[in-house]
C-alpha positions in Angstrom: 102.1 137.4 57.3 105.6 136.7 55.8 106.2 133.3 54.2 109.6 132.4 55.7 111.6 129.6 54.1 115.0 128.1 55.0 116.6 129.7 51.9 115.5 133.2 53.2 118.2 133.0 55.9 116.4 131.4 58.9 118.0 128.1 59.9 115.8 125.1 59.2 115.8 123.9 62.8 114.2 127.2 63.9 111.1 126.7 61.7 107.9 125.8 63.6 107.5 122.0 63.6 105.0 120.5 61.2 102.1 118.7 62.7 102.4 114.9 62.4 100.6 113.5 59.4 98.3 110.6 59.7 99.3 107.4 57.9 97.5 106.9 54.6 95.2 103.9 54.5 96.6 100.7 52.9 94.5 99.0 50.4 95.3 95.5 49.1 93.6 94.5 45.8 93.5 90.7 45.0 92.3 89.6 41.6 93.7 87.2 39.0 92.6 89.5 36.2 94.7 92.5 35.3 91.8 94.8 34.3 90.1 95.0 37.7 93.4 95.3 39.5 94.6 98.2 37.4 91.2 99.9 37.5 91.2 99.9 41.3 94.7 101.1 41.4 93.8 104.1 39.2 90.7 104.8 41.2 92.3 104.8 44.7 96.0 105.7 44.1 95.6 109.3 45.2 93.8 108.2 48.4 95.5 105.1 49.7 98.8 103.2 49.5 97.9 100.4 47.0 99.2 96.8 47.0 98.3 94.5 44.1 98.3 90.7 44.1 97.2 88.3 41.3 96.9 85.3 43.6 96.4 84.2 47.2 100.0 83.4 48.2 101.2 86.8 46.9 98.4 88.6 48.8 99.4 86.7 52.0 103.0 87.6 51.6 102.2 91.3 51.2 100.1 91.2 54.3 103.0 89.7 56.2 105.3 92.5 55.1 102.8 95.4 55.4 100.1 96.4 57.8 97.0 96.1 55.5 93.8 98.0 56.5 91.3 96.9 53.8 91.5 94.1 51.2 89.3 94.0 48.0 89.2 90.4 46.9 87.7 88.6 43.9 85.8 85.6 45.1 86.6 83.3 42.1 90.3 83.0 41.4 92.5 80.2 40.2 94.2 78.4 43.1 93.0 80.0 46.3 89.6 81.6 46.2 88.9 85.0 47.6 87.1 83.5 50.6 90.2 81.4 51.4 92.5 84.4 51.0 90.3 86.5 53.3 90.3 83.7 55.9 94.2 83.6 55.8 94.4 87.4 56.0 92.2 87.6 59.0 94.2 84.9 60.6 97.3 87.1 60.2 95.5 90.2 61.3 91.9 90.0 62.6 91.6 93.8 62.1 91.8 93.6 58.2 88.5 94.5 56.6 87.4 92.7 53.5 85.3 93.8 50.5 84.3 90.9 48.2 83.6 91.2 44.5 82.4 88.6 42.0 80.6 88.1 38.7 79.0 84.8 40.0 77.1 85.6 43.2 75.8 82.6 45.1 74.1 82.2 48.5 76.9 80.0 49.7 79.7 82.5 48.9 77.8 85.3 50.5 77.3 83.3 53.6 81.0 82.4 53.8 81.9 86.1 53.3 79.5 87.2 56.1 81.0 84.5 58.3 84.4 86.1 57.8 82.9 89.5 58.6 83.3 90.9 55.1 82.2 94.6 55.1 80.6 94.5 51.7 79.8 92.2 48.7 79.9 93.8 45.2 79.0 92.4 41.8 81.2 92.6 38.7 81.4 94.7 36.7 81.3 97.1 39.6 79.9 100.6 39.7 82.6 103.3 40.5 80.5 105.1 43.1 79.5 101.8 44.8 83.1 100.6 45.0 84.3 104.0 46.4 81.5 103.9 49.0 82.4 100.3 50.0 86.1 100.9 50.4 85.6 104.2 52.2 83.1 102.5 54.6 85.6 99.7 55.3 88.4 102.1 55.9 86.3 104.2 58.3 85.3 101.0 60.1 89.0 99.9 60.4 90.0 103.3 61.7 87.2 103.4 64.2 87.9 99.9 65.5 91.6 100.6 65.7 91.1 103.7 67.7 88.6 101.9 69.9 91.2 99.1 70.5 94.0 101.6 71.2 91.8 103.6 73.6 90.8 100.4 75.4 94.5 99.5 75.8 95.2 103.0 77.1 92.3 102.8 79.5 93.5 99.4 80.8 97.0 100.8 81.3 95.6 103.8 83.1 93.4 101.6 85.4 96.4 99.3 86.1 98.5 102.4 86.9 95.9 103.8 89.3 95.4 100.4 90.9 99.1 100.1 91.5 99.2 103.6 92.9 96.3 102.7 95.2 98.1 99.6 96.4 101.3 101.5 97.0 99.4 104.1 99.0 97.8 101.3 101.1 101.2 99.8 101.7 102.5 103.2 102.8 99.4 103.7 105.1 99.9 100.3 106.7 103.6 101.0 107.3 102.6 104.3 108.8 100.3 102.5 111.2 103.3 100.3 112.2 105.5 103.3 112.7 102.8 104.9 114.8 102.8 101.8 117.0 106.6 102.1 117.3 106.2 105.6 118.7 103.6 104.3 121.0 106.0 101.6 122.2 108.6 104.2 123.0 106.1 106.4 124.8 105.4 103.6 127.2 108.9 103.4 128.8 109.3 107.2 128.5 106.2 107.7 130.6 107.6 105.3 133.2 110.9 107.2 133.3 109.2 110.6 133.6 106.9 109.4 136.4 109.7 107.8 138.4 111.9 110.9 138.0 109.1 113.1 139.3 108.6 110.8 142.3 112.3 110.8 143.1 112.5 114.6 142.7 109.5 115.0 145.0 111.0 112.8 147.7 114.7 113.6 147.4 114.8 117.0 145.7 115.3 119.0 149.0 116.9 116.2 151.0 120.3 117.0 152.6 121.1 113.4 153.6 119.8 109.9 152.7 118.9 107.2 155.1 119.8 103.6 154.2 116.3 102.7 153.2 116.2 105.8 151.0 119.4 104.6 149.2 117.9 101.2 148.5 114.7 102.8 147.2 116.8 105.1 145.0 118.8 102.2 143.7 115.7 100.2 142.9 114.0 103.2 141.1 117.3 104.0 139.1 117.4 100.3 138.0 113.9 100.6 136.7 114.7 103.9 134.9 117.8 102.5 133.4 115.9 99.4 132.2 113.2 101.6 130.6 115.8 103.9 129.0 117.5 100.8 127.6 114.2 99.6 126.2 113.8 103.0 124.4 117.2 102.7 122.8 116.6 99.1 121.8 113.3 99.9 120.2 114.7 102.9 118.3 117.7 100.9 117.1 115.7 97.9 116.1 113.2 99.8 114.0 115.8 102.0 112.4 117.4 98.8 111.4 114.1 97.6 109.9 113.8 100.8 107.9 117.2 100.5 106.3 117.9 97.9 103.6 121.3 96.3 103.6 123.9 97.4 101.1 123.7 94.0 99.3 119.9 94.4 99.2 119.4 91.2 101.2 118.1 92.5 104.6 117.5 90.2 107.4 115.7 90.6 110.7 115.8 88.7 114.0 112.6 86.6 113.9 111.8 86.2 117.6 112.1 89.9 118.4 109.9 90.7 115.4 107.3 88.2 116.6 107.4 89.9 120.0 106.7 93.3 118.4 103.9 91.7 116.3 102.3 90.4 119.5 102.3 93.9 121.0 100.7 95.3 117.8 98.0 92.6 117.8 97.2 93.1 121.5 96.0 96.6 120.8 94.5 96.1 117.3 90.8 97.0 117.0 89.9 93.7 115.3 91.1 91.6 118.2 88.1 92.0 120.7 86.2 88.7 120.8 89.1 86.7 119.4 92.2 85.2 120.8 95.7 84.7 119.5 99.0 83.0 120.5 102.5 83.5 119.1 104.9 80.6 119.3 108.5 81.8 118.7 111.5 79.8 117.4 113.3 77.6 119.9 116.6 79.1 118.6 116.4 82.5 117.0 117.3 83.0 113.3 117.3 85.9 110.8 114.8 86.1 107.9 116.0 87.6 104.7 113.2 90.2 104.3 112.8 93.8 105.3 111.5 93.8 108.9 108.5 96.1 108.4 107.5 94.1 105.4 107.4 90.9 107.4 105.4 92.6 110.2 103.0 93.9 107.6 102.6 90.4 106.0 101.9 88.7 109.4 99.7 91.5 110.6 97.6 91.4 107.5 97.2 87.7 107.7 96.3 87.7 111.4 93.8 90.6 111.0 92.3 89.0 108.0 91.7 85.9 110.1 90.1 88.0 112.8 87.8 89.7 110.3 86.8 86.5 108.5 83.9 85.9 110.9 82.2 87.9 113.7 82.2 84.7 115.8 85.1 84.6 118.2 87.9 82.4 116.9 91.5 81.5 117.7 94.5 82.6 115.6 97.9 81.0 116.1 101.2 82.2 114.7 104.0 79.6 114.7 107.6 79.8 113.7 109.9 77.0 112.7 113.4 76.6 111.1 113.9 74.3 108.2 117.6 73.5 107.8 117.3 71.9 104.3 115.6 72.9 101.1 112.0 71.6 100.6 110.4 69.2 98.2 108.4 71.7 96.1 106.2 69.0 94.5 104.1 69.1 97.7 102.8 72.5 96.8 100.0 72.5 94.2 96.9 74.5 93.5 93.7 72.7 94.2 90.1 73.2 95.3 91.3 73.8 98.9 94.8 75.2 98.3 96.7 78.0 96.6 100.4 78.4 96.0 102.0 81.8 95.3 105.5 82.6 93.9 106.6 79.0 93.5 108.6 79.8 90.3 110.7 82.5 92.0 111.1 81.0 95.5 114.7 80.8 96.7 114.6 77.2 98.0 117.9 77.0 99.7 118.3 76.1 103.4 118.1 77.3 106.0 114.5 78.4 105.6 112.0 80.0 107.9 108.5 78.7 108.1 105.9 81.0 109.6 102.3 79.6 109.8 99.1 81.6 110.6 96.3 79.2 111.6 92.7 79.9 112.4 89.6 77.9 113.3 87.3 80.2 111.3 84.8 79.5 108.6 87.4 78.6 105.9 87.2 79.7 102.2 84.9 78.2 99.6 86.4 76.8 96.4 84.5 79.4 94.4 86.1 82.3 96.3 89.6 80.8 96.7 91.0 81.9 93.2 89.9 85.5 93.8 91.2 86.2 97.3 94.6 87.6 96.3 93.1 89.9 93.6 93.2 93.6 94.4 90.1 95.1 95.9 88.4 91.7 96.3 86.7 91.4 99.7 83.7 89.7 101.2 83.6 92.2 104.1 81.3 95.2 104.3 82.4 98.6 102.9 83.7 99.8 106.3 85.7 96.6 107.0 88.6 97.0 104.7 89.8 97.9 101.2 90.3 94.4 99.8 94.0 95.1 99.4 95.4 93.2 102.4 96.1 89.8 100.8 97.2 91.4 97.6 99.8 93.4 99.5 100.9 90.2 101.2 101.4 88.6 97.8 103.5 91.5 96.6 105.7 91.6 99.6 106.3 87.9 99.6 107.3 88.0 95.9 109.7 90.9 96.7 111.4 88.7 99.3 111.6 85.7 97.0 109.4 83.8 99.5 106.7 81.3 99.0 103.1 81.4 100.3 100.9 78.3 100.7 97.3 78.5 101.7 95.2 75.5 102.7 91.6 75.9 103.8 88.6 73.8 104.6 85.1 75.2 104.9 83.9 75.0 108.5 87.4 74.0 109.8 89.6 77.0 109.3 92.6 78.1 107.2 96.3 77.7 107.4 98.7 80.1 105.6 102.3 79.0 105.5 105.0 81.5 104.6 108.5 80.3 103.6 111.4 82.7 103.5 115.2 82.4 103.0 116.9 82.6 106.4 120.4 83.2 107.9 122.0 83.0 111.3 121.7 86.1 113.4 124.6 88.5 112.9 125.3 87.5 109.3 
């Protein structure tokens, strides 16, 4: 094999890259006597980067400037003792490993060294092989713990990434369910149109003239067909609008129409049987500054969560209200029966929309309350949900700069109030 060098004519940037070299270990030697310091420098200079300090303040300053792996410290020094220096070093960096050495071994100093998790305790004058073994062991322990810590961080980052991906998939799945319901809503009027057209074709397809009563029947059926066709157009336009975000990234949706759509979704939801619900719209419609499908998803998750909180039949109410002024945020505080989410990012400028989801279910205990918005937390059985519903609610409310306030009482039910920036329809 040829040994090709840059001077042989091959450009240097064409040479194969050298593998990255691992950083050499860094050894700090702290002793107020020159002899031991220089001896340790000679012993370890070919293996580690050596830093020398004759007193505690110098050692601490070096540790502030450089990432030290292992420190070899004399226990008895003028000024700060080796024990005190190790304590300060470990305060700066808990991963620093210490090897203590002394000519005056006492039970008290050994106990203090062990308390600070010193790796070894060596008597002066030290034996060369003993010192090498002690420093090597400390370096290996530092490397192992550092790799363990780094791997733990990488694992946590991976888990967080997978968790976020799972939540995003759940959001997409829920939205897919909503869009499937939209198609179902359009299929309804289309079926009516198709049926009426077939009836009209059967009755008048071969007719050469129409009687007066036939004309009235035809007019009535055409009105129904026109109304159903208009419904299809309105449904498609409405939901296409919900899917598009506005150019200024501040979408808003007509609340009353959205509540009507939500009511249709809940009427056919598999969690509804045995329960009841009512939807109270606004007396005067207003627009909410949130993506429409996100708001449907929030309210749908809250209502379904209320249905599934207990097998016993219960009532769920959804109420809407307009607040024309900003709110006093001091009324919202976490407590044994309440939780507040996104208070710090809430856009508290009137007009505001208040949406409340109330139920008369079992309520939430003070032990479970802090956990309910955590991903994958659920008190339901394995086939009753993923534990992501309320976490998704929290995310979507934050994205809209809204505020969520939950108040619950065991045995009396739960009320969740959602506050969102609002705007007049058409703005």
